[in-house]
Biopython code that builds the backbone (N, CA, C, O; Angstrom):
import numpy as np
from Bio.PDB.StructureBuilder import StructureBuilder

atoms = [
    (1, "MET", "N", (-89.323, 103.373, -27.866)),
    (1, "MET", "CA", (-88.610, 102.583, -26.875)),
    (1, "MET", "C", (-88.614, 101.123, -27.346)),
    (1, "MET", "O", (-89.678, 100.581, -27.647)),
    (2, "PRO", "N", (-87.447, 100.482, -27.414)),
    (2, "PRO", "CA", (-87.402, 99.077, -27.810)),
    (2, "PRO", "C", (-88.207, 98.204, -26.851)),
    (2, "PRO", "O", (-88.303, 98.505, -25.661)),
    (3, "SER", "N", (-88.781, 97.126, -27.372)),
    (3, "SER", "CA", (-89.672, 96.306, -26.558)),
    (3, "SER", "C", (-88.978, 95.708, -25.337)),
    (3, "SER", "O", (-89.614, 95.561, -24.294)),
    (4, "HIS", "N", (-87.678, 95.355, -25.433)),
    (4, "HIS", "CA", (-87.015, 94.789, -24.258)),
    (4, "HIS", "C", (-86.886, 95.822, -23.138)),
    (4, "HIS", "O", (-86.946, 95.466, -21.961)),
    (5, "GLN", "N", (-86.709, 97.100, -23.494)),
    (5, "GLN", "CA", (-86.657, 98.150, -22.471)),
    (5, "GLN", "C", (-88.032, 98.356, -21.843)),
    (5, "GLN", "O", (-88.148, 98.555, -20.634)),
    (6, "LEU", "N", (-89.064, 98.308, -22.670)),
    (6, "LEU", "CA", (-90.425, 98.446, -22.175)),
    (6, "LEU", "C", (-90.749, 97.319, -21.199)),
    (6, "LEU", "O", (-91.306, 97.556, -20.127)),
    (7, "ILE", "N", (-90.400, 96.107, -21.573)),
    (7, "ILE", "CA", (-90.681, 94.964, -20.710)),
    (7, "ILE", "C", (-89.925, 95.095, -19.400)),
    (7, "ILE", "O", (-90.470, 94.781, -18.342)),
    (8, "THR", "N", (-88.688, 95.550, -19.450)),
    (8, "THR", "CA", (-87.918, 95.755, -18.226)),
    (8, "THR", "C", (-88.574, 96.821, -17.362)),
    (8, "THR", "O", (-88.659, 96.660, -16.145)),
    (9, "GLN", "N", (-89.040, 97.907, -17.969)),
    (9, "GLN", "CA", (-89.694, 98.977, -17.222)),
    (9, "GLN", "C", (-90.990, 98.476, -16.593)),
    (9, "GLN", "O", (-91.251, 98.747, -15.421)),
    (10, "LEU", "N", (-91.799, 97.754, -17.353)),
    (10, "LEU", "CA", (-93.035, 97.208, -16.816)),
    (10, "LEU", "C", (-92.752, 96.162, -15.749)),
    (10, "LEU", "O", (-93.472, 96.075, -14.754)),
    (11, "SER", "N", (-91.704, 95.367, -15.953)),
    (11, "SER", "CA", (-91.338, 94.361, -14.960)),
    (11, "SER", "C", (-90.963, 95.025, -13.649)),
    (11, "SER", "O", (-91.329, 94.543, -12.577)),
    (12, "PHE", "N", (-90.235, 96.130, -13.730)),
    (12, "PHE", "CA", (-89.874, 96.858, -12.527)),
    (12, "PHE", "C", (-91.130, 97.361, -11.826)),
    (12, "PHE", "O", (-91.246, 97.261, -10.605)),
    (13, "PHE", "N", (-92.074, 97.904, -12.603)),
    (13, "PHE", "CA", (-93.335, 98.363, -12.020)),
    (13, "PHE", "C", (-94.042, 97.210, -11.323)),
    (13, "PHE", "O", (-94.513, 97.356, -10.195)),
    (14, "TYR", "N", (-94.115, 96.073, -11.989)),
    (14, "TYR", "CA", (-94.750, 94.891, -11.413)),
    (14, "TYR", "C", (-94.043, 94.505, -10.122)),
    (14, "TYR", "O", (-94.686, 94.265, -9.101)),
    (15, "HIS", "N", (-92.744, 94.447, -10.173)),
    (15, "HIS", "CA", (-91.947, 94.031, -9.028)),
    (15, "HIS", "C", (-92.157, 94.974, -7.848)),
    (15, "HIS", "O", (-92.293, 94.521, -6.712)),
    (16, "GLU", "N", (-92.184, 96.264, -8.102)),
    (16, "GLU", "CA", (-92.281, 97.256, -7.039)),
    (16, "GLU", "C", (-93.687, 97.377, -6.468)),
    (16, "GLU", "O", (-93.839, 97.621, -5.271)),
    (17, "ASN", "N", (-94.717, 97.212, -7.291)),
    (17, "ASN", "CA", (-96.059, 97.562, -6.858)),
    (17, "ASN", "C", (-97.021, 96.406, -6.668)),
    (17, "ASN", "O", (-98.021, 96.552, -5.964)),
    (18, "LEU", "N", (-96.752, 95.275, -7.266)),
    (18, "LEU", "CA", (-97.795, 94.267, -7.327)),
    (18, "LEU", "C", (-97.462, 92.949, -6.652)),
    (18, "LEU", "O", (-98.265, 92.018, -6.717)),
    (19, "ARG", "N", (-96.345, 92.838, -6.025)),
    (19, "ARG", "CA", (-96.059, 91.638, -5.256)),
    (19, "ARG", "C", (-95.174, 92.024, -4.088)),
    (19, "ARG", "O", (-94.440, 93.010, -4.147)),
    (20, "TYR", "N", (-95.250, 91.237, -3.028)),
    (20, "TYR", "CA", (-94.416, 91.510, -1.869)),
    (20, "TYR", "C", (-92.972, 91.175, -2.211)),
    (20, "TYR", "O", (-92.705, 90.201, -2.914)),
    (21, "HIS", "N", (-92.065, 91.963, -1.726)),
    (21, "HIS", "CA", (-90.651, 91.657, -1.868)),
    (21, "HIS", "C", (-89.901, 92.247, -0.683)),
    (21, "HIS", "O", (-90.384, 93.154, -0.005)),
    (22, "ASP", "N", (-88.746, 91.726, -0.458)),
    (22, "ASP", "CA", (-87.876, 92.216, 0.598)),
    (22, "ASP", "C", (-87.298, 93.559, 0.141)),
    (22, "ASP", "O", (-86.674, 93.621, -0.918)),
    (23, "PRO", "N", (-87.490, 94.626, 0.906)),
    (23, "PRO", "CA", (-86.974, 95.933, 0.488)),
    (23, "PRO", "C", (-85.457, 95.953, 0.312)),
    (23, "PRO", "O", (-84.924, 96.826, -0.373)),
    (24, "MET", "N", (-84.767, 95.003, 0.924)),
    (24, "MET", "CA", (-83.313, 94.958, 0.801)),
    (24, "MET", "C", (-82.865, 94.173, -0.429)),
    (24, "MET", "O", (-81.675, 94.110, -0.736)),
    (25, "GLU", "N", (-83.821, 93.581, -1.125)),
    (25, "GLU", "CA", (-83.487, 92.790, -2.304)),
    (25, "GLU", "C", (-82.790, 93.662, -3.350)),
    (25, "GLU", "O", (-83.206, 94.789, -3.617)),
    (26, "ASN", "N", (-81.744, 93.128, -3.924)),
    (26, "ASN", "CA", (-81.000, 93.857, -4.944)),
    (26, "ASN", "C", (-81.731, 93.740, -6.274)),
    (26, "ASN", "O", (-81.805, 92.652, -6.845)),
    (27, "LEU", "N", (-82.267, 94.836, -6.768)),
    (27, "LEU", "CA", (-82.984, 94.829, -8.041)),
    (27, "LEU", "C", (-82.008, 95.066, -9.178)),
    (27, "LEU", "O", (-81.206, 95.999, -9.144)),
    (28, "ASN", "N", (-82.086, 94.222, -10.167)),
    (28, "ASN", "CA", (-81.317, 94.422, -11.385)),
    (28, "ASN", "C", (-82.061, 93.752, -12.522)),
    (28, "ASN", "O", (-83.043, 93.044, -12.300)),
    (29, "GLU", "N", (-81.599, 93.972, -13.724)),
    (29, "GLU", "CA", (-82.310, 93.455, -14.894)),
    (29, "GLU", "C", (-82.439, 91.939, -14.864)),
    (29, "GLU", "O", (-83.454, 91.407, -15.313)),
    (30, "SER", "N", (-81.452, 91.238, -14.355)),
    (30, "SER", "CA", (-81.507, 89.781, -14.380)),
    (30, "SER", "C", (-82.617, 89.225, -13.489)),
    (30, "SER", "O", (-83.191, 88.184, -13.812)),
    (31, "ASN", "N", (-82.933, 89.890, -12.381)),
    (31, "ASN", "CA", (-84.011, 89.350, -11.562)),
    (31, "ASN", "C", (-85.373, 89.945, -11.915)),
    (31, "ASN", "O", (-86.370, 89.613, -11.273)),
    (32, "LEU", "N", (-85.435, 90.804, -12.909)),
    (32, "LEU", "CA", (-86.709, 91.321, -13.386)),
    (32, "LEU", "C", (-87.194, 90.593, -14.628)),
    (32, "LEU", "O", (-88.398, 90.550, -14.880)),
    (33, "LEU", "N", (-86.314, 90.037, -15.387)),
    (33, "LEU", "CA", (-86.707, 89.427, -16.650)),
    (33, "LEU", "C", (-87.751, 88.327, -16.538)),
    (33, "LEU", "O", (-88.596, 88.242, -17.429)),
    (34, "PRO", "N", (-87.761, 87.472, -15.509)),
    (34, "PRO", "CA", (-88.822, 86.473, -15.443)),
    (34, "PRO", "C", (-90.221, 87.091, -15.412)),
    (34, "PRO", "O", (-91.176, 86.468, -15.879)),
    (35, "ASN", "N", (-90.358, 88.299, -14.873)),
    (35, "ASN", "CA", (-91.651, 88.957, -14.829)),
    (35, "ASN", "C", (-92.127, 89.390, -16.212)),
    (35, "ASN", "O", (-93.311, 89.680, -16.386)),
    (36, "SER", "N", (-91.240, 89.440, -17.190)),
    (36, "SER", "CA", (-91.655, 89.836, -18.535)),
    (36, "SER", "C", (-92.696, 88.871, -19.077)),
    (36, "SER", "O", (-93.578, 89.280, -19.832)),
    (37, "GLU", "N", (-92.613, 87.604, -18.709)),
    (37, "GLU", "CA", (-93.626, 86.637, -19.139)),
    (37, "GLU", "C", (-94.991, 87.006, -18.570)),
    (37, "GLU", "O", (-96.004, 86.884, -19.259)),
    (38, "VAL", "N", (-95.024, 87.451, -17.331)),
    (38, "VAL", "CA", (-96.284, 87.874, -16.715)),
    (38, "VAL", "C", (-96.848, 89.070, -17.458)),
    (38, "VAL", "O", (-98.050, 89.129, -17.719)),
    (39, "LEU", "N", (-95.999, 90.017, -17.798)),
    (39, "LEU", "CA", (-96.471, 91.220, -18.483)),
    (39, "LEU", "C", (-96.957, 90.934, -19.889)),
    (39, "LEU", "O", (-97.949, 91.512, -20.334)),
    (40, "LEU", "N", (-96.271, 90.049, -20.592)),
    (40, "LEU", "CA", (-96.746, 89.677, -21.925)),
    (40, "LEU", "C", (-98.079, 88.942, -21.826)),
    (40, "LEU", "O", (-98.969, 89.143, -22.652)),
    (41, "LYS", "N", (-98.210, 88.095, -20.817)),
    (41, "LYS", "CA", (-99.482, 87.401, -20.614)),
    (41, "LYS", "C", (-100.575, 88.410, -20.277)),
    (41, "LYS", "O", (-101.699, 88.306, -20.768)),
    (42, "LEU", "N", (-100.238, 89.386, -19.438)),
    (42, "LEU", "CA", (-101.204, 90.424, -19.082)),
    (42, "LEU", "C", (-101.658, 91.201, -20.318)),
    (42, "LEU", "O", (-102.834, 91.546, -20.434)),
    (43, "ALA", "N", (-100.750, 91.473, -21.223)),
    (43, "ALA", "CA", (-101.087, 92.209, -22.450)),
    (43, "ALA", "C", (-102.038, 91.424, -23.340)),
    (43, "ALA", "O", (-102.737, 92.009, -24.167)),
    (44, "ARG", "N", (-102.072, 90.111, -23.180)),
    (44, "ARG", "CA", (-102.904, 89.242, -24.034)),
    (44, "ARG", "C", (-104.126, 88.684, -23.316)),
    (44, "ARG", "O", (-104.964, 88.037, -23.944)),
    (45, "TYR", "N", (-104.242, 88.921, -22.023)),
    (45, "TYR", "CA", (-105.283, 88.300, -21.204)),
    (45, "TYR", "C", (-106.642, 88.919, -21.501)),
    (45, "TYR", "O", (-106.785, 90.142, -21.515)),
    (46, "LYS", "N", (-107.636, 88.071, -21.738)),
    (46, "LYS", "CA", (-108.981, 88.544, -22.055)),
    (46, "LYS", "C", (-109.946, 88.255, -20.912)),
    (46, "LYS", "O", (-109.811, 87.269, -20.188)),
    (47, "MET", "N", (-110.911, 89.137, -20.776)),
    (47, "MET", "CA", (-111.965, 88.950, -19.785)),
    (47, "MET", "C", (-112.798, 87.748, -20.216)),
    (47, "MET", "O", (-113.323, 87.738, -21.329)),
    (48, "PRO", "N", (-112.931, 86.734, -19.361)),
    (48, "PRO", "CA", (-113.592, 85.506, -19.786)),
    (48, "PRO", "C", (-115.120, 85.545, -19.752)),
    (48, "PRO", "O", (-115.757, 84.662, -20.326)),
    (49, "TYR", "N", (-115.724, 86.532, -19.104)),
    (49, "TYR", "CA", (-117.179, 86.518, -18.951)),
    (49, "TYR", "C", (-117.709, 87.938, -18.773)),
    (49, "TYR", "O", (-116.948, 88.900, -18.666)),
    (50, "GLY", "N", (-119.033, 88.037, -18.746)),
    (50, "GLY", "CA", (-119.681, 89.314, -18.445)),
    (50, "GLY", "C", (-119.835, 90.226, -19.642)),
    (50, "GLY", "O", (-119.640, 89.819, -20.787)),
    (51, "LYS", "N", (-120.184, 91.451, -19.360)),
    (51, "LYS", "CA", (-120.443, 92.467, -20.376)),
    (51, "LYS", "C", (-119.250, 92.662, -21.313)),
    (51, "LYS", "O", (-119.431, 92.949, -22.497)),
    (52, "TYR", "N", (-118.044, 92.509, -20.791)),
    (52, "TYR", "CA", (-116.831, 92.739, -21.574)),
    (52, "TYR", "C", (-116.104, 91.436, -21.911)),
    (52, "TYR", "O", (-114.881, 91.427, -22.057)),
    (53, "ALA", "N", (-116.839, 90.358, -22.032)),
    (53, "ALA", "CA", (-116.235, 89.062, -22.373)),
    (53, "ALA", "C", (-115.431, 89.181, -23.661)),
    (53, "ALA", "O", (-115.861, 89.829, -24.614)),
    (54, "ASN", "N", (-114.269, 88.555, -23.680)),
    (54, "ASN", "CA", (-113.348, 88.519, -24.821)),
    (54, "ASN", "C", (-112.641, 89.844, -25.091)),
    (54, "ASN", "O", (-111.946, 89.967, -26.099)),
    (55, "ARG", "N", (-112.798, 90.820, -24.231)),
    (55, "ARG", "CA", (-112.054, 92.074, -24.369)),
    (55, "ARG", "C", (-110.760, 91.946, -23.562)),
    (55, "ARG", "O", (-110.755, 91.374, -22.472)),
    (56, "LEU", "N", (-109.670, 92.481, -24.103)),
    (56, "LEU", "CA", (-108.411, 92.471, -23.368)),
    (56, "LEU", "C", (-108.589, 93.227, -22.054)),
    (56, "LEU", "O", (-109.248, 94.265, -22.011)),
    (57, "LEU", "N", (-107.996, 92.697, -20.983)),
    (57, "LEU", "CA", (-108.120, 93.359, -19.681)),
    (57, "LEU", "C", (-107.610, 94.794, -19.734)),
    (57, "LEU", "O", (-108.196, 95.682, -19.115)),
    (58, "ILE", "N", (-106.541, 95.025, -20.456)),
    (58, "ILE", "CA", (-105.977, 96.374, -20.534)),
    (58, "ILE", "C", (-106.954, 97.342, -21.210)),
    (58, "ILE", "O", (-106.847, 98.555, -21.030)),
    (59, "ASP", "N", (-107.905, 96.812, -21.986)),
    (59, "ASP", "CA", (-108.892, 97.637, -22.682)),
    (59, "ASP", "C", (-110.207, 97.777, -21.927)),
    (59, "ASP", "O", (-111.132, 98.431, -22.408)),
    (60, "LEU", "N", (-110.299, 97.162, -20.739)),
    (60, "LEU", "CA", (-111.526, 97.322, -19.950)),
    (60, "LEU", "C", (-111.673, 98.778, -19.524)),
    (60, "LEU", "O", (-110.680, 99.439, -19.220)),
    (61, "PRO", "N", (-112.903, 99.282, -19.500)),
    (61, "PRO", "CA", (-113.095, 100.661, -19.031)),
    (61, "PRO", "C", (-112.644, 100.803, -17.579)),
    (61, "PRO", "O", (-112.879, 99.919, -16.756)),
    (62, "GLU", "N", (-112.006, 101.904, -17.281)),
    (62, "GLU", "CA", (-111.505, 102.123, -15.926)),
    (62, "GLU", "C", (-112.592, 102.037, -14.864)),
    (62, "GLU", "O", (-112.351, 101.446, -13.812)),
    (63, "PRO", "N", (-113.793, 102.607, -15.092)),
    (63, "PRO", "CA", (-114.832, 102.487, -14.055)),
    (63, "PRO", "C", (-115.201, 101.031, -13.742)),
    (63, "PRO", "O", (-115.539, 100.704, -12.605)),
    (64, "TYR", "N", (-115.135, 100.179, -14.738)),
    (64, "TYR", "CA", (-115.427, 98.751, -14.538)),
    (64, "TYR", "C", (-114.357, 98.112, -13.646)),
    (64, "TYR", "O", (-114.673, 97.337, -12.744)),
    (65, "VAL", "N", (-113.109, 98.440, -13.902)),
    (65, "VAL", "CA", (-112.014, 97.894, -13.099)),
    (65, "VAL", "C", (-112.078, 98.446, -11.679)),
    (65, "VAL", "O", (-111.830, 97.712, -10.722)),
    (66, "VAL", "N", (-112.407, 99.727, -11.526)),
    (66, "VAL", "CA", (-112.549, 100.332, -10.200)),
    (66, "VAL", "C", (-113.698, 99.661, -9.455)),
    (66, "VAL", "O", (-113.592, 99.397, -8.257)),
    (67, "TRP", "N", (-114.791, 99.386, -10.153)),
    (67, "TRP", "CA", (-115.931, 98.695, -9.535)),
    (67, "TRP", "C", (-115.477, 97.351, -8.965)),
    (67, "TRP", "O", (-115.831, 97.004, -7.838)),
    (68, "PHE", "N", (-114.707, 96.604, -9.728)),
    (68, "PHE", "CA", (-114.192, 95.325, -9.232)),
    (68, "PHE", "C", (-113.298, 95.531, -8.015)),
    (68, "PHE", "O", (-113.335, 94.732, -7.079)),
    (69, "SER", "N", (-112.498, 96.591, -8.017)),
    (69, "SER", "CA", (-111.601, 96.823, -6.885)),
    (69, "SER", "C", (-112.398, 97.066, -5.600)),
    (69, "SER", "O", (-111.947, 96.712, -4.511)),
    (70, "LYS", "N", (-113.570, 97.663, -5.727)),
    (70, "LYS", "CA", (-114.416, 97.917, -4.561)),
    (70, "LYS", "C", (-115.239, 96.689, -4.175)),
    (70, "LYS", "O", (-115.421, 96.396, -2.993)),
    (71, "LYS", "N", (-115.728, 95.982, -5.180)),
    (71, "LYS", "CA", (-116.567, 94.803, -4.947)),
    (71, "LYS", "C", (-115.730, 93.608, -4.517)),
    (71, "LYS", "O", (-116.166, 92.785, -3.711)),
    (72, "GLY", "N", (-114.530, 93.524, -5.062)),
    (72, "GLY", "CA", (-113.650, 92.382, -4.818)),
    (72, "GLY", "C", (-113.299, 91.721, -6.139)),
    (72, "GLY", "O", (-114.176, 91.388, -6.936)),
    (73, "PHE", "N", (-112.011, 91.538, -6.357)),
    (73, "PHE", "CA", (-111.567, 90.893, -7.593)),
    (73, "PHE", "C", (-111.878, 89.398, -7.519)),
    (73, "PHE", "O", (-111.956, 88.830, -6.430)),
    (74, "PRO", "N", (-112.055, 88.769, -8.671)),
    (74, "PRO", "CA", (-112.287, 87.323, -8.681)),
    (74, "PRO", "C", (-111.093, 86.576, -8.079)),
    (74, "PRO", "O", (-109.996, 87.124, -7.966)),
    (75, "GLU", "N", (-111.318, 85.347, -7.704)),
    (75, "GLU", "CA", (-110.246, 84.496, -7.190)),
    (75, "GLU", "C", (-109.323, 84.069, -8.324)),
    (75, "GLU", "O", (-109.696, 84.131, -9.495)),
    (76, "GLY", "N", (-108.147, 83.647, -7.977)),
    (76, "GLY", "CA", (-107.236, 83.009, -8.917)),
    (76, "GLY", "C", (-106.519, 83.956, -9.852)),
    (76, "GLY", "O", (-106.331, 85.138, -9.565)),
    (77, "GLU", "N", (-106.123, 83.390, -10.990)),
    (77, "GLU", "CA", (-105.306, 84.131, -11.956)),
    (77, "GLU", "C", (-106.017, 85.371, -12.490)),
    (77, "GLU", "O", (-105.401, 86.429, -12.620)),
    (78, "LEU", "N", (-107.304, 85.249, -12.799)),
    (78, "LEU", "CA", (-108.048, 86.404, -13.309)),
    (78, "LEU", "C", (-108.008, 87.551, -12.301)),
    (78, "LEU", "O", (-107.782, 88.699, -12.683)),
    (79, "GLY", "N", (-108.222, 87.257, -11.040)),
    (79, "GLY", "CA", (-108.172, 88.286, -10.013)),
    (79, "GLY", "C", (-106.808, 88.939, -9.912)),
    (79, "GLY", "O", (-106.705, 90.156, -9.761)),
    (80, "ASN", "N", (-105.757, 88.129, -9.996)),
    (80, "ASN", "CA", (-104.401, 88.679, -9.964)),
    (80, "ASN", "C", (-104.152, 89.591, -11.157)),
    (80, "ASN", "O", (-103.577, 90.670, -11.013)),
    (81, "MET", "N", (-104.583, 89.157, -12.326)),
    (81, "MET", "CA", (-104.408, 89.973, -13.531)),
    (81, "MET", "C", (-105.200, 91.275, -13.421)),
    (81, "MET", "O", (-104.719, 92.336, -13.819)),
    (82, "MET", "N", (-106.409, 91.190, -12.881)),
    (82, "MET", "CA", (-107.229, 92.398, -12.752)),
    (82, "MET", "C", (-106.648, 93.358, -11.719)),
    (82, "MET", "O", (-106.770, 94.573, -11.876)),
    (83, "ARG", "N", (-106.024, 92.840, -10.675)),
    (83, "ARG", "CA", (-105.352, 93.711, -9.700)),
    (83, "ARG", "C", (-104.218, 94.488, -10.377)),
    (83, "ARG", "O", (-104.032, 95.680, -10.132)),
    (84, "MET", "N", (-103.471, 93.792, -11.228)),
    (84, "MET", "CA", (-102.388, 94.468, -11.946)),
    (84, "MET", "C", (-102.950, 95.535, -12.880)),
    (84, "MET", "O", (-102.417, 96.642, -12.951)),
    (85, "ILE", "N", (-104.025, 95.206, -13.595)),
    (85, "ILE", "CA", (-104.653, 96.173, -14.497)),
    (85, "ILE", "C", (-105.138, 97.385, -13.707)),
    (85, "ILE", "O", (-104.983, 98.522, -14.153)),
    (86, "TYR", "N", (-105.718, 97.147, -12.546)),
    (86, "TYR", "CA", (-106.184, 98.248, -11.702)),
    (86, "TYR", "C", (-105.031, 99.189, -11.356)),
    (86, "TYR", "O", (-105.164, 100.406, -11.483)),
    (87, "GLU", "N", (-103.909, 98.634, -10.923)),
    (87, "GLU", "CA", (-102.752, 99.458, -10.566)),
    (87, "GLU", "C", (-102.194, 100.204, -11.778)),
    (87, "GLU", "O", (-101.799, 101.366, -11.674)),
    (88, "ILE", "N", (-102.166, 99.539, -12.906)),
    (88, "ILE", "CA", (-101.669, 100.159, -14.143)),
    (88, "ILE", "C", (-102.569, 101.329, -14.536)),
    (88, "ILE", "O", (-102.079, 102.413, -14.854)),
    (89, "LYS", "N", (-103.882, 101.110, -14.512)),
    (89, "LYS", "CA", (-104.822, 102.172, -14.874)),
    (89, "LYS", "C", (-104.795, 103.298, -13.837)),
    (89, "LYS", "O", (-104.840, 104.476, -14.193)),
    (90, "LEU", "N", (-104.724, 102.939, -12.572)),
    (90, "LEU", "CA", (-104.682, 103.923, -11.499)),
    (90, "LEU", "C", (-103.494, 104.868, -11.659)),
    (90, "LEU", "O", (-103.589, 106.054, -11.344)),
    (91, "ASN", "N", (-102.382, 104.337, -12.149)),
    (91, "ASN", "CA", (-101.168, 105.123, -12.321)),
    (91, "ASN", "C", (-100.994, 105.666, -13.741)),
    (91, "ASN", "O", (-99.952, 106.237, -14.064)),
    (92, "GLY", "N", (-102.013, 105.488, -14.588)),
    (92, "GLY", "CA", (-101.967, 106.037, -15.939)),
    (92, "GLY", "C", (-100.896, 105.429, -16.828)),
    (92, "GLY", "O", (-100.307, 106.124, -17.656)),
    (93, "LEU", "N", (-100.642, 104.146, -16.665)),
    (93, "LEU", "CA", (-99.550, 103.495, -17.406)),
    (93, "LEU", "C", (-100.023, 102.650, -18.592)),
    (93, "LEU", "O", (-99.244, 101.861, -19.129)),
    (94, "GLU", "N", (-101.264, 102.798, -19.004)),
    (94, "GLU", "CA", (-101.773, 101.998, -20.116)),
    (94, "GLU", "C", (-100.945, 102.183, -21.385)),
    (94, "GLU", "O", (-100.791, 101.251, -22.175)),
    (95, "TYR", "N", (-100.414, 103.387, -21.575)),
    (95, "TYR", "CA", (-99.630, 103.676, -22.776)),
    (95, "TYR", "C", (-98.425, 102.751, -22.912)),
    (95, "TYR", "O", (-97.936, 102.538, -24.021)),
    (96, "LEU", "N", (-97.944, 102.203, -21.814)),
    (96, "LEU", "CA", (-96.791, 101.304, -21.874)),
    (96, "LEU", "C", (-97.117, 99.995, -22.588)),
    (96, "LEU", "O", (-96.210, 99.259, -22.976)),
    (97, "PHE", "N", (-98.383, 99.705, -22.760)),
    (97, "PHE", "CA", (-98.782, 98.461, -23.419)),
    (97, "PHE", "C", (-98.891, 98.609, -24.936)),
    (97, "PHE", "O", (-99.031, 97.610, -25.642)),
    (98, "GLU", "N", (-98.830, 99.830, -25.442)),
    (98, "GLU", "CA", (-98.947, 100.027, -26.898)),
    (98, "GLU", "C", (-97.898, 99.236, -27.686)),
    (98, "GLU", "O", (-98.262, 98.569, -28.655)),
    (99, "PRO", "N", (-96.623, 99.279, -27.318)),
    (99, "PRO", "CA", (-95.650, 98.464, -28.063)),
    (99, "PRO", "C", (-95.932, 96.961, -27.966)),
    (99, "PRO", "O", (-95.639, 96.211, -28.897)),
    (100, "LEU", "N", (-96.497, 96.531, -26.848)),
    (100, "LEU", "CA", (-96.844, 95.105, -26.706)),
    (100, "LEU", "C", (-97.987, 94.736, -27.630)),
    (100, "LEU", "O", (-98.059, 93.598, -28.095)),
    (101, "ARG", "N", (-98.877, 95.669, -27.902)),
    (101, "ARG", "CA", (-99.961, 95.424, -28.871)),
    (101, "ARG", "C", (-99.357, 95.160, -30.262)),
    (101, "ARG", "O", (-99.810, 94.283, -30.998)),
    (102, "LYS", "N", (-98.335, 95.934, -30.592)),
    (102, "LYS", "CA", (-97.697, 95.766, -31.900)),
    (102, "LYS", "C", (-97.014, 94.406, -31.981)),
    (102, "LYS", "O", (-97.074, 93.747, -33.019)),
    (103, "ILE", "N", (-96.378, 93.985, -30.920)),
    (103, "ILE", "CA", (-95.753, 92.655, -30.891)),
    (103, "ILE", "C", (-96.817, 91.592, -31.097)),
    (103, "ILE", "O", (-96.628, 90.646, -31.861)),
    (104, "ARG", "N", (-97.948, 91.760, -30.399)),
    (104, "ARG", "CA", (-99.028, 90.780, -30.472)),
    (104, "ARG", "C", (-99.601, 90.695, -31.880)),
    (104, "ARG", "O", (-99.867, 89.596, -32.369)),
    (105, "THR", "N", (-99.796, 91.836, -32.543)),
    (105, "THR", "CA", (-100.432, 91.829, -33.856)),
    (105, "THR", "C", (-99.464, 91.461, -34.973)),
    (105, "THR", "O", (-99.903, 91.112, -36.068)),
    (106, "ASN", "N", (-98.161, 91.529, -34.726)),
    (106, "ASN", "CA", (-97.180, 91.167, -35.755)),
    (106, "ASN", "C", (-96.904, 89.677, -35.811)),
    (106, "ASN", "O", (-96.144, 89.228, -36.669)),
    (107, "LYS", "N", (-97.489, 88.914, -34.935)),
    (107, "LYS", "CA", (-97.239, 87.467, -34.929)),
    (107, "LYS", "C", (-98.089, 86.779, -35.961)),
    (107, "LYS", "O", (-98.018, 85.558, -36.105)),
]
sb = StructureBuilder()
sb.init_structure("model")
sb.init_model(0)
sb.init_chain("A")
sb.init_seg("    ")
for serial, (resi, resn, name, xyz) in enumerate(atoms, 1):
    if name == "N":
        sb.init_residue(resn, " ", resi, " ")
    sb.init_atom(name, np.array(xyz, "f"), 0.0, 1.0, " ", f" {name:<3s}", serial, name[0])
structure = sb.get_structure()
């Protein structure tokens, strides 16, 4: 799958599951593209502290992310990113980040 299609698919997932929106809002590719920046950032975001410091959030063990979901996610951007990772892992969508890994390593 070309990376722009992957980003659009992930953006749609983000739009539908991870932020409030008006159900009557007209979804199309043009209003999903700004979310691609969030998804690329999510693919590169590292855990800043703890046992898994410097590990990409997408690579955190699922039980660790579930533990945070029960305990409470951190405040701010890290918490928002971890909420997205939780939803992605919960829905088994980690595989969608594989092409983004290739983009990241080819730079």
